[in-house]
C-alpha positions in Angstrom: -4.0 25.0 28.5 -7.7 25.8 28.2 -10.2 25.8 25.3 -9.2 27.6 22.2 -11.4 28.7 19.3 -10.8 26.9 16.0 -7.9 28.6 14.1 -6.3 27.8 10.8 -2.5 28.4 11.1 0.3 27.9 8.7 3.4 26.4 10.4 5.7 28.8 8.6 4.0 31.6 10.4 4.9 30.2 13.9 8.0 32.3 14.5 8.9 30.6 17.8 8.9 27.1 16.3 10.9 28.1 13.2 13.4 30.0 15.4 13.7 26.8 17.5 14.3 24.7 14.4 17.2 27.0 13.3 18.7 27.0 16.8 18.5 23.2 16.9 20.4 22.7 13.7 23.8 23.2 15.4 22.9 20.5 17.9 21.2 18.2 15.4 23.9 18.1 12.7 25.4 14.6 12.6 22.9 13.2 15.2 20.2 10.6 14.6 16.6 9.8 15.8 14.5 6.7 16.1 10.7 6.9 16.3 8.5 4.0 17.7 4.9 4.4 16.6 1.9 2.6 18.1 -1.7 2.7 16.9 -3.6 3.9 13.9 -2.8 5.6 10.6 -3.3 9.0 12.3 -0.4 8.2 14.6 1.7 7.0 11.7 1.2 10.3 10.0 1.9 12.2 13.2 5.2 10.4 13.3 5.9 11.4 9.8 5.4 15.0 10.8 7.6 14.6 13.9 10.3 13.0 11.7 10.0 15.9 9.3 10.6 18.4 12.1 13.6 16.4 13.4 15.1 16.4 9.9 14.6 20.1 9.6 16.7 20.3 12.8 19.5 18.4 11.1 18.9 14.9 12.5 18.8 11.7 10.4 16.8 8.5 10.8 18.4 5.6 12.5 17.0 2.1 12.4 18.8 0.8 15.5 17.2 2.3 18.6 20.4 1.7 20.6 22.4 3.9 18.2 20.0 6.9 18.0 20.7 10.2 19.8 17.0 10.8 20.2 14.3 8.2 20.8 10.7 9.2 20.5 7.7 7.0 21.4 4.4 8.0 19.8 1.8 6.3 21.9 -1.7 4.9 21.5 -4.4 4.4 24.2 -7.1 2.6 22.3 -5.9 -0.9 23.5 -4.5 -1.8 26.9 -1.8 -3.9 25.3 -0.4 -0.9 23.5 -0.1 1.0 26.8 1.7 -2.0 28.4 4.1 -2.1 25.5 4.9 1.6 25.9 5.7 1.3 29.6 7.8 -1.8 29.0 9.7 -0.3 26.1 10.3 3.0 27.7 11.6 1.2 30.9 13.9 -0.9 28.7 15.8 2.3 27.8 16.9 3.0 31.4 20.2 1.1 31.1 21.0 2.8 27.8 20.2 6.3 29.3 22.4 5.5 32.2 25.3 4.6 29.9 24.6 7.5 27.5 23.1 10.4 29.6 23.1 12.6 26.6 20.5 10.4 24.9 17.2 12.3 24.6 14.1 10.1 25.4 10.7 11.6 24.5 7.1 10.3 24.7 4.1 11.8 23.0 0.7 10.9 21.5 -2.8 9.8 22.7 -1.7 7.9 25.8 -0.2 11.1 27.2 -3.6 12.9 26.8 -5.3 10.5 29.4 -5.7 12.1 32.8 -2.7 11.3 35.0 -0.9 9.1 32.5 1.9 11.6 31.6 2.5 12.2 35.4 2.6 8.5 36.0 5.1 7.9 33.2 7.3 10.7 34.6 7.1 9.3 38.1 8.0 5.7 37.0 10.7 6.8 34.5 12.2 10.1 35.6 14.9 9.7 33.0 12.4 10.6 30.2 13.3 14.1 29.0 10.2 15.2 27.1 6.5 14.4 27.4 3.8 16.0 25.3 0.3 15.2 23.8 -1.6 15.1 20.6 -2.6 18.8 20.6 0.9 20.4 20.7 2.9 18.4 18.2 3.7 21.6 16.4 5.5 22.9 19.5 8.0 19.9 19.5 10.9 22.1 18.2 10.6 24.7 21.0 10.0 22.0 23.7 13.1 20.1 22.5 15.2 23.3 22.5 14.1 24.2 26.0 14.9 20.6 27.2 18.4 20.9 25.8 19.2 24.5 26.7 17.9 24.3 30.3 18.9 20.7 30.8 15.7 19.7 32.5 12.7 17.5 31.7 9.7 19.0 30.0 6.0 17.8 30.5 3.6 19.8 28.3 0.2 18.3 27.6 -2.7 20.5 26.5 -6.2 19.7 27.7 -8.0 20.5 24.5 -7.3 21.8 21.0 -8.8 24.2 18.5 -5.9 24.4 16.0 -5.8 23.2 12.5 -2.2 23.5 11.4 -1.0 23.7 7.8 2.4 23.4 6.2 3.9 20.9 8.7 6.9 19.1 7.3 6.7 15.3 6.9 9.1 12.5 6.2 7.3 9.8 4.3 8.8 6.3 4.0 6.8 5.3 0.9 7.5 7.5 -2.1 4.6 6.2 -4.1 1.8 6.5 -1.5 1.0 9.1 1.2 -1.3 9.8 4.1 -3.2 13.1 4.0 -5.1 14.1 7.1 -8.4 15.9 6.2 -9.8 16.3 9.7 -8.9 15.8 13.4 -10.9 14.6 16.4 -14.3 12.8 16.7 -17.8 13.8 18.0 -19.3 10.3 18.1 -18.4 9.2 21.7 -18.9 5.5 21.2 -19.1 4.1 24.7 -15.9 2.0 24.5 -13.7 4.6 22.7 -11.2 7.0 24.3 -10.5 8.9 21.0 -12.8 11.9 21.5 -11.2 12.5 24.8 -7.6 12.4 23.6 -8.0 13.8 20.1 -10.6 16.4 20.8 -13.7 17.4 18.8 -13.9 17.3 15.0 -11.9 19.9 13.1 -11.7 19.9 9.3 -9.0 21.3 7.2 -10.1 23.5 4.3 -10.6 21.9 0.9 -8.0 24.3 -0.6 -5.4 23.2 1.9 -6.0 19.5 1.3 -5.9 20.0 -2.5 -2.7 22.0 -2.3 -1.0 19.2 -0.3 -2.3 16.6 -2.8 -0.9 18.6 -5.7 2.5 19.0 -3.9 2.6 15.3 -3.3 1.8 14.5 -6.9 4.6 16.8 -8.1 6.9 14.7 -5.9 5.9 11.5 -7.5 3.2 10.2 -5.2 0.5 8.3 -7.1 -1.8 7.2 -4.3 -3.2 9.2 -1.4 -5.2 7.9 1.6 -7.3 10.6 3.2 -7.4 10.2 7.0 -9.7 11.2 9.8 -11.3 9.5 12.8 -14.6 9.9 10.8 -13.9 11.2 7.4 -17.6 11.1 6.5 -18.1 14.1 8.9 -15.7 16.2 6.9 -16.7 19.8 6.4 -19.6 20.0 8.8 -17.6 22.5 11.0 -16.5 24.7 8.0 -18.4 27.8 7.0 -19.3 26.6 3.5 -19.9 23.0 4.6 -18.2 21.1 1.8 -19.1 17.4 1.8 -16.5 14.6 2.1 -17.8 13.2 -1.2 -17.0 16.5 -2.9 -13.5 16.6 -1.3 -12.9 13.0 -2.4 -13.8 13.8 -6.0 -11.7 16.9 -6.1 -8.6 15.1 -4.8 -9.1 12.3 -7.3 -9.0 15.0 -10.1 -5.5 16.3 -9.0 -3.2 15.7 -12.0 -0.8 12.9 -11.2 -2.9 11.3 -8.5 -4.0 7.9 -9.9 -5.6 6.4 -6.8 -7.4 7.8 -3.7 -8.5 5.9 -0.6 -9.9 7.0 2.7 -10.4 5.8 6.2 -12.0 5.6 8.6 -15.8 5.9 7.9 -18.7 5.7 10.3 -21.7 3.8 8.9 -24.2 6.4 10.2 -22.6 9.1 7.9 -22.2 7.0 4.7 -24.2 9.0 2.2 -25.6 8.3 -1.2 -23.4 11.1 -2.6 -20.3 9.4 -1.2 -21.3 6.0 -2.7 -22.0 7.6 -6.0 -18.5 9.3 -5.9 -16.8 5.9 -5.3 -18.7 4.4 -8.2 -18.3 7.3 -10.6 -14.8 8.6 -10.2 -12.2 6.5 -12.0 -9.3 7.4 -9.6 -11.2 6.6 -6.4 -10.2 3.0 -5.3 -12.8 0.3 -5.2 -12.4 -0.2 -1.5 -14.5 0.8 1.5 -13.4 0.5 5.1 -16.6 0.6 7.1 -16.2 -0.5 10.7 -19.3 -2.4 12.0 -17.8 -3.5 15.4 -20.7 -6.0 16.1 -23.4 -7.8 14.4 -25.8 -7.6 17.4 -28.3 -4.8 17.7 -28.2 -5.0 21.5 -24.4 -4.6 21.5 -24.5 -1.8 18.9 -27.0 0.1 21.0 -24.8 -0.3 24.1 -21.8 0.9 22.1 -23.7 4.0 21.0 -23.1 3.2 17.4 -26.4 4.8 16.2 -27.2 2.2 13.5 -28.6 -1.3 13.4 -27.4 -4.5 11.9 -30.1 -4.2 9.3 -29.1 -0.7 8.3 -25.5 -1.7 8.0 -26.3 -4.6 5.7 -28.5 -2.3 3.6 -25.6 0.1 3.2 -23.4 -2.8 2.0 -26.1 -3.9 -0.5 -26.5 -0.4 -1.9 -22.7 0.0 -2.2 -22.4 -3.3 -4.1 -25.2 -2.5 -6.4 -23.1 0.4 -7.6 -19.7 -1.3 -7.5 -20.2 -5.1 -7.5 -16.5 -6.0 -7.1 -15.7 -3.4 -4.3 -13.6 -4.8 -1.5 -15.3 -4.1 1.9 -13.1 -4.1 5.0 -14.1 -3.5 8.6 -13.3 -3.5 12.3 -14.9 -6.2 14.5 -14.8 -6.3 18.3 -15.6 -9.2 20.7 -16.2 -9.2 24.4 -17.9 -5.9 24.8 -19.6 -5.7 28.2 -22.9 -7.7 28.2 -22.1 -9.5 24.9 -23.8 -12.9 25.1 -23.0 -16.0 23.0 -26.0 -15.2 20.9 -24.8 -11.7 20.3 -21.4 -13.0 19.3 -23.0 -15.5 16.9 -24.7 -12.6 15.2 -21.3 -11.0 14.6 -20.1 -14.3 13.0 -23.3 -14.4 10.9 -22.8 -10.8 9.7 -19.2 -11.5 8.8 -20.3 -14.5 6.8 -23.1 -12.5 5.0 -20.9 -9.5 4.1 -17.8 -11.6 3.4 -15.3 -8.9 4.2 -12.1 -8.9 2.2 -10.3 -8.5 5.5 -11.0 -7.3 9.0 -9.2 -5.7 12.0 -10.4 -8.0 14.8 -9.8 -7.2 18.4 -10.9 -7.9 22.0 -12.7 -5.2 23.9 -10.3 -3.4 26.2 -11.5 -1.4 29.2 -10.6 2.2 28.7 -10.8 4.4 31.9 -12.9 7.4 31.3 -15.3 5.7 28.9 -18.9 4.7 29.8 -18.3 1.0 29.0 -15.4 0.9 31.4 -17.7 1.2 34.4 -20.2 -1.5 33.2 -20.7 -4.3 35.7 -21.4 -7.0 33.1 -17.8 -7.4 31.8 -17.1 -10.5 29.8 -14.6 -13.0 31.3 -11.2 -13.1 29.7 -11.4 -16.8 28.8 -14.7 -16.1 27.0 -13.1 -13.2 25.1 -10.1 -15.3 24.1 -12.4 -18.1 22.8 -14.5 -15.7 20.8 -11.6 -13.8 19.2 -10.1 -17.2 18.1 -13.4 -18.2 16.5 -13.8 -14.9 14.8 -10.3 -14.8 13.4 -10.6 -18.4 12.2 -13.8 -17.4 10.3 -12.4 -14.3 8.8 -9.2 -16.0 7.7 -11.3 -18.6 5.9 -13.4 -15.9 4.2 -10.4 -13.9 3.2 -8.8 -17.0 1.7 -12.0 -17.8 -0.2 -12.3 -14.3 -1.5 -8.7 -14.2 -2.6 -9.3 -17.5 -4.5 -11.9 -15.7 -6.5 -9.3 -13.4 -8.0 -7.2 -16.2 -9.5 -6.7 -15.5 -13.2 -8.0 -11.9 -13.0 -6.1 -8.8 -14.0 -5.3 -6.4 -11.2 -3.7 -2.9 -11.2 -1.0 -2.9 -8.5 0.9 0.1 -7.1 4.4 -1.3 -6.4 5.5 0.1 -3.1 8.6 -1.7 -1.9 10.7 -4.8 -2.1 9.2 -8.0 -0.9 10.6 -10.4 1.7 10.0 -13.3 -0.7 13.5 -12.8 -2.2 15.6 -11.0 -4.8 13.6 -9.4 -7.6 10.4 -9.7 -5.7 8.3 -6.6 -5.0 5.2 -5.9 -3.0 2.2 -3.7 -3.8 -1.5 -3.2 -3.3 -4.4 -3.8 -5.7 -7.1 -1.2 -6.1 -9.1 -3.1 -3.5 -6.2 -2.8 -1.1 -5.0 -6.5 -1.2 -1.3 -7.2 -0.9 0.2 -8.5 -4.1 3.7 -9.9 -4.5 5.3 -10.0 -8.0 8.6 -10.4 -9.7 10.1 -7.6 -11.6 13.0 -5.1 -12.0 13.7 -2.0 -9.8 12.1 0.3 -12.4 8.6 -0.9 -11.4 8.9 0.7 -8.0 6.5 3.5 -7.5 4.5 2.5 -10.6 1.1 1.0 -11.2 1.5 -2.2 -13.2 -1.1 -4.6 -14.5 -0.7 -8.1 -13.2 -2.4 -11.5 -13.6 -3.1 -13.2 -10.3 -1.5 -16.6 -10.4 -1.6 -17.6 -6.8 -3.9 -16.8 -3.9 -2.9 -17.4 -0.3 -4.5 -16.7 3.1 -3.0 -13.2 3.4 -1.7 -12.2 0.0 -1.8 -12.7 -3.7 0.9 -13.4 -6.2 0.9 -11.8 -9.6 2.8 -11.9 -12.9 3.2 -8.7 -14.9 0.7 -8.9 -17.7 1.6 -5.8 -19.7 4.9 -4.3 -20.6 3.5 -0.8 -20.3 2.7 0.8 -16.9 2.1 4.2 -15.5 
């Protein structure tokens, strides 16, 4: 399907999709689904929407993939490993499909948006019933109905997207915290990144729509919201009145019942003084900033088309910490980008040591067909990449441990999200800075923010003891 102008559409107004949901209810009653999600938080939220659509059609979630009546893979194409896992896991369903031909196998997401990938998947695995991309998730009900009624495979991947859909149902696993997408797509075109090609150009939801969703979530007991976008700092630039992301963040933090607001992901080039002031000044905006730097080398940053320097990034961190000294800074760090020298890599290590990130997503550069970096001749050898990622992970693990140690004896407000694997009466939550905290308690603390004293600090998590008998 060709280019479409940007349109705001309420899902409830899509008669074809709602009619399909009603028609599916007879088939879906008593049946179950299993969704496998790869990739980022945006994909996780897309899976929540797909689960919401399936439950409107009468299906129920099933933890065991082998028992489900419908299996859906929501794919990611940012890393080669994720793609290999998809092909492997889809192929592993072939014996089950042969044994149970009525099983519906569907594949969707970013990987399907890459040129030729959907066709390759269908060629390798003809038993897959339904294939679609990121731009027509809202058409899932009618595509599924067509697949069932005509008993044929469906492959429907749109080339581009101009829609911003509201009112999509979602099934959220965590009752205390929720993802809220504020914008779709990306305009940055970093030379290594496939996202602008598979997610499209930037499209913002209206502030009223975001606030309405936040209010609805608060009424349902949600206490923490994470605002999502490929680059949330660009929010509003495509809207007529041009609201800033800082203003949106403030407004969401003022919604009654919402006690904590986070956001990701941010691009350093768009981090404004207004946004830093909002983080510092609004009591319900979490003291956490996820600010991907990718590399500490100016030469590599230039080749990545990141549009900032190492010095500019460090200055942003300094200005943020002047406002909020105890803020937790997290990041993304890449090694092995084409042309990266040992000196370049050492600059990344030095930057990590200087900033002292609370945690970091570390990964090896993966060649993505269709991106500028993929055709670069100066690719870094695999053994060098592996050596560098090991050294970077070792460094960041040490820094995270040392930063965790600094919190011993401090009081932290923790949103208790779920039971912990540590044992009976143990629960897991996150501090305002986003750190994982395990604590003992009773079931009534689930979904609440409790004040705990940190009594143990490990490499990946903290242990706390409830300090106050009152909580929110």
